[in-house]
C-alpha positions in Angstrom: -7.6 68.5 29.3 -6.3 67.7 25.5 -4.2 70.6 25.1 -1.9 70.4 27.6 -1.0 66.7 26.9 -0.2 67.7 23.0 2.1 70.3 23.9 4.0 68.3 26.2 4.0 65.5 23.9 5.1 67.9 21.1 8.0 69.5 23.5 9.2 65.9 23.7 9.3 65.0 20.3 11.1 68.7 19.1 13.8 67.7 22.0 14.1 64.5 20.7 14.7 65.2 16.9 17.2 68.2 18.5 19.3 65.1 19.9 19.3 63.0 16.6 20.2 66.2 15.1 23.0 67.0 17.1 24.6 63.1 17.7 24.0 61.3 14.7 27.2 59.4 15.3 25.2 57.5 18.2 22.0 57.2 15.9 24.4 55.0 13.7 25.8 53.2 16.9 22.4 52.4 17.7 21.7 50.9 14.3 24.7 48.8 14.0 24.3 47.4 17.6 20.1 46.6 16.1 21.9 44.7 13.5 24.4 43.3 15.9 21.4 42.2 17.6 19.6 40.8 15.0 22.2 38.5 13.5 23.0 36.9 16.8 19.3 35.6 17.0 19.1 31.9 16.7 17.2 30.8 13.5 15.4 27.7 14.0 16.9 24.6 12.1 15.0 24.7 9.6 16.3 27.8 7.9 20.2 26.4 9.0 19.9 24.3 6.1 20.0 27.1 3.5 22.3 29.0 4.8 25.9 30.0 3.2 28.1 27.9 5.8 25.7 24.7 5.1 26.9 25.5 1.3 30.5 26.0 1.9 30.3 22.9 3.9 29.0 20.7 1.4 31.5 22.2 -1.0 34.7 21.5 1.0 33.0 17.5 2.0 33.2 17.4 -2.5 36.6 18.4 -2.6 37.6 16.1 -0.1 36.1 13.2 -1.6 37.9 14.5 -5.3 41.2 14.2 -3.7 40.9 11.2 -1.8 39.4 9.4 -5.4 42.5 11.2 -7.2 45.3 10.4 -4.6 43.8 6.4 -5.1 44.0 7.1 -8.8 47.4 8.3 -8.2 48.8 5.5 -6.1 47.4 2.7 -9.4 49.7 5.0 -11.1 52.6 4.4 -8.7 51.7 0.7 -8.3 51.9 0.4 -12.7 55.4 2.2 -12.7 57.1 -0.1 -10.8 55.2 -3.5 -12.5 56.6 -1.3 -15.4 60.2 -1.0 -14.4 60.4 -4.7 -12.7 59.0 -5.9 -16.5 61.4 -3.7 -18.2 64.2 -5.2 -16.2 62.6 -8.6 -16.8 62.7 -8.4 -20.4 66.1 -7.1 -20.6 67.5 -10.0 -19.2 65.4 -12.3 -21.1 66.6 -11.0 -24.1 70.6 -11.3 -22.5 70.2 -14.7 -22.4 68.2 -15.8 -25.8 69.6 -13.9 -28.4 67.8 -13.7 -31.8 69.7 -14.7 -35.3 70.1 -12.5 -38.3 70.4 -14.1 -41.5 72.1 -12.0 -44.0 73.3 -12.0 -47.7 76.3 -10.7 -49.9 76.7 -10.7 -53.6 79.9 -11.7 -55.0 80.7 -12.0 -58.6 83.3 -14.1 -57.8 83.9 -16.4 -55.2 87.7 -17.9 -53.4 88.0 -21.0 -55.1 87.3 -23.7 -52.8 89.0 -26.6 -51.8 87.7 -30.3 -53.2 89.6 -33.0 -51.3 88.9 -36.6 -52.9 89.5 -39.7 -51.1 89.3 -41.9 -54.3 90.7 -45.3 -52.6 92.0 -47.7 -55.9 90.2 -45.3 -58.3 91.6 -43.2 -60.5 91.5 -39.7 -62.2 90.6 -39.8 -65.9 89.2 -36.2 -66.6 89.1 -32.6 -65.3 88.1 -29.5 -66.8 86.3 -26.1 -66.2 83.4 -25.5 -68.0 81.2 -22.1 -68.4 77.2 -21.5 -68.5 76.2 -24.9 -67.3 77.2 -26.4 -70.6 79.7 -30.1 -70.6 79.9 -30.8 -73.9 79.6 -35.1 -75.0 82.1 -37.0 -73.3 84.9 -38.5 -75.7 86.3 -41.8 -75.2 84.8 -42.4 -71.4 86.7 -44.4 -69.3 89.8 -43.4 -71.2 92.6 -40.6 -69.4 91.9 -37.5 -70.9 92.7 -34.2 -70.2 93.2 -32.7 -66.7 93.5 -29.0 -67.1 92.2 -28.4 -63.1 94.9 -27.7 -60.6 95.3 -30.5 -58.4 97.5 -31.8 -55.4 98.2 -35.3 -53.9 98.9 -35.3 -50.6 98.6 -38.3 -47.7 98.2 -37.6 -43.9 97.5 -39.9 -41.0 93.6 -40.4 -40.2 92.6 -37.0 -37.1 90.8 -39.8 -35.6 92.7 -42.5 -35.3 96.2 -41.3 -35.5 97.2 -44.9 -36.8 96.1 -45.0 -40.7 97.3 -43.0 -43.6 94.6 -41.5 -46.0 95.2 -40.2 -49.5 93.6 -37.6 -50.8 93.1 -35.7 -54.5 92.6 -31.8 -53.2 91.4 -30.5 -56.5 90.8 -26.7 -57.1 86.8 -25.7 -57.1 85.4 -23.2 -59.2 85.6 -19.5 -59.0 83.3 -17.1 -61.3 79.9 -17.8 -60.2 78.3 -14.8 -62.8 79.9 -16.9 -65.9 77.8 -20.4 -64.2 81.5 -21.4 -63.9 81.7 -25.4 -63.0 84.3 -28.6 -62.7 83.2 -31.4 -64.4 85.5 -34.6 -63.1 85.6 -37.9 -64.0 86.9 -41.5 -62.3 87.3 -45.1 -63.1 87.0 -47.7 -61.1 89.3 -51.0 -62.9 87.3 -53.2 -60.1 86.1 -53.5 -56.3 85.4 -56.4 -54.3 82.7 -54.4 -52.5 79.4 -54.6 -52.7 78.7 -50.6 -53.5 81.0 -48.3 -54.9 81.2 -44.7 -53.9 84.1 -42.2 -53.6 84.1 -39.6 -49.9 85.0 -35.6 -50.9 84.9 -32.9 -48.2 84.8 -29.3 -49.1 86.7 -26.7 -47.7 86.7 -22.6 -48.0 89.8 -21.7 -49.4 92.5 -23.9 -52.0 94.7 -21.0 -51.8 95.3 -21.0 -48.2 95.6 -25.1 -48.5 98.4 -24.1 -51.3 100.1 -21.8 -48.9 99.7 -23.7 -46.1 103.3 -24.8 -44.5 101.7 -28.0 -43.1 99.1 -29.1 -45.3 99.2 -32.6 -43.6 98.0 -30.6 -40.7 95.8 -28.4 -42.7 94.0 -31.2 -44.0 93.2 -33.1 -40.7 91.9 -29.8 -39.4 89.5 -29.9 -42.3 88.2 -33.6 -42.2 88.2 -32.7 -38.7 85.8 -29.8 -39.1 84.0 -30.5 -42.2 81.5 -33.0 -43.1 82.3 -35.6 -45.9 79.8 -36.7 -48.6 80.0 -39.4 -51.1 78.7 -39.8 -55.0 78.3 -43.1 -56.9 79.7 -45.0 -59.1 77.4 -45.3 -62.8 75.9 -41.6 -62.5 76.4 -38.4 -62.9 76.4 -36.3 -59.6 75.6 -32.8 -59.9 76.6 -30.5 -56.7 75.4 -26.7 -56.6 77.4 -25.3 -53.6 76.7 -22.7 -51.2 78.7 -20.8 -48.8 77.3 -20.5 -45.0 79.3 -18.1 -42.8 78.4 -17.9 -38.7 80.2 -15.6 -36.3 80.8 -16.7 -33.1 80.2 -14.9 -29.5 83.7 -14.7 -29.4 84.1 -12.8 -32.5 85.4 -15.9 -34.7 84.0 -16.9 -37.6 83.0 -20.6 -39.1 82.4 -21.7 -42.7 80.2 -24.4 -43.9 78.7 -25.3 -47.5 75.1 -26.5 -47.8 74.6 -28.6 -50.6 71.9 -29.3 -53.2 72.7 -32.5 -55.3 70.9 -34.0 -58.7 72.0 -37.5 -59.8 71.8 -39.1 -63.7 71.8 -42.3 -64.7 74.8 -42.5 -67.1 74.3 -44.9 -70.1 77.4 -46.6 -71.0 77.6 -47.3 -74.8 81.0 -49.0 -75.0 81.1 -52.2 -76.9 82.4 -54.5 -74.8 80.6 -55.2 -71.7 83.5 -54.3 -68.3 83.4 -55.2 -65.1 84.6 -51.4 -64.0 83.0 -48.3 -62.7 82.8 -45.1 -64.6 82.0 -42.1 -61.9 81.5 -38.8 -62.9 80.3 -35.5 -60.9 80.6 -31.8 -61.2 80.4 -28.8 -58.9 79.1 -25.5 -59.5 78.2 -22.3 -57.2 74.0 -22.0 -56.9 73.9 -18.8 -56.7 76.0 -15.3 -55.7 74.8 -15.0 -52.0 77.0 -15.6 -49.0 75.1 -16.0 -46.1 75.8 -14.5 -43.2 74.6 -16.1 -39.7 75.2 -14.3 -36.3 73.7 -13.7 -33.0 72.1 -10.2 -32.3 71.1 -9.2 -28.8 68.5 -7.0 -29.3 67.9 -5.4 -26.1 69.5 -1.8 -26.1 70.6 -1.2 -22.7 70.5 2.9 -23.8 66.8 2.3 -24.7 65.9 0.9 -21.4 68.1 3.1 -19.6 65.7 5.9 -20.9 62.4 3.9 -20.0 63.5 3.4 -16.5 64.3 7.1 -16.0 61.0 8.1 -17.9 59.5 5.5 -15.8 61.7 6.9 -12.4 60.4 10.5 -13.3 56.7 9.6 -13.1 56.9 7.7 -9.6 58.5 10.5 -8.2 55.9 13.3 -9.2 53.4 10.8 -8.3 54.2 10.9 -5.4 55.0 14.4 -5.0 51.5 15.4 -6.3 50.4 12.5 -3.8 52.4 14.0 -1.1 50.9 17.6 -2.2 47.3 16.4 -2.2 47.7 15.1 1.6 49.2 18.6 2.8 45.8 20.4 1.1 43.4 17.8 2.5 45.2 18.3 6.1 44.9 22.1 5.6 41.1 21.6 4.5 40.4 20.4 6.8 42.2 21.9 9.7 40.2 25.2 8.2 36.8 23.5 8.4 37.4 22.3 12.3 38.9 26.3 13.0 35.3 27.8 11.4 32.9 25.1 13.2 34.6 25.8 16.1 34.3 30.1 15.4 30.7 29.2 14.9 30.3 27.1 17.9 32.0 29.8 20.4 29.3 32.4 18.3 26.4 30.4 18.8 26.8 29.8 22.6 
């Protein structure tokens, strides 16, 4: 009973082997179908968490978060760039409104001889001499007329403030050689006065030569008195005046000249034998130093620097905007790709 069954099964197995050898392609197709069937098997939820699609989803989420953070950073940089533009323009306008004072010094060996205008009133000029190296020899016959070795000019003109009273001025050429410490020593004498205090007024102007060359000397002196300050020196003292020159450049390009003075006063010891009611005035004029001070207002705001800075800021602003635009497009593209893959997976599961 067993032999016929064994022989039948052996015959069936041999027939199967022959079919397999005759149709190997059909066998591979069957294996592929088996693999496809096994891949379409629905896995439990615990096994889905460990598969490759979930890992891809987590990486995509991290990329999206990183892109959002980067976008906010570039928006912050754009805000900072806008603030810098506003601040740069504000600083430039502020510097235009408030120029900075610039002081420079120019060294000279010879000054243009200044003019010294004295208003002696009833006083008389007794002597005027040029000395060098801060040396003044002892006085000879003080109170008596002496040598007048200075260039002088007497002039009468109307008062520029009242236009009614006449004024008498004695204009003397000042010192020039600052290297040799040239000085001008003058002595005045006032015979008597009914005033409680005795003093002589004077003013300084920039150029004695301009006064000499001026065709209208009276108008020239009126302009000087309107432009320069007047000073005084008292009787019974030797007043030593050290001058320094300050030039100021105005916004319209004009230049004004001002004198700064340092004075020292020494009491005069009258050694004359007879008691007198007259007054003696002694005054010395000398340059303080060989430096001419120039003052001008300069604008520190450089328009080219401001333009270059603004161009750099706008370039960075446009680059940031371009990057933010590309970041948004990239996020949208990744989002669409993720949704497409998700829909494909859902369709495949269904």
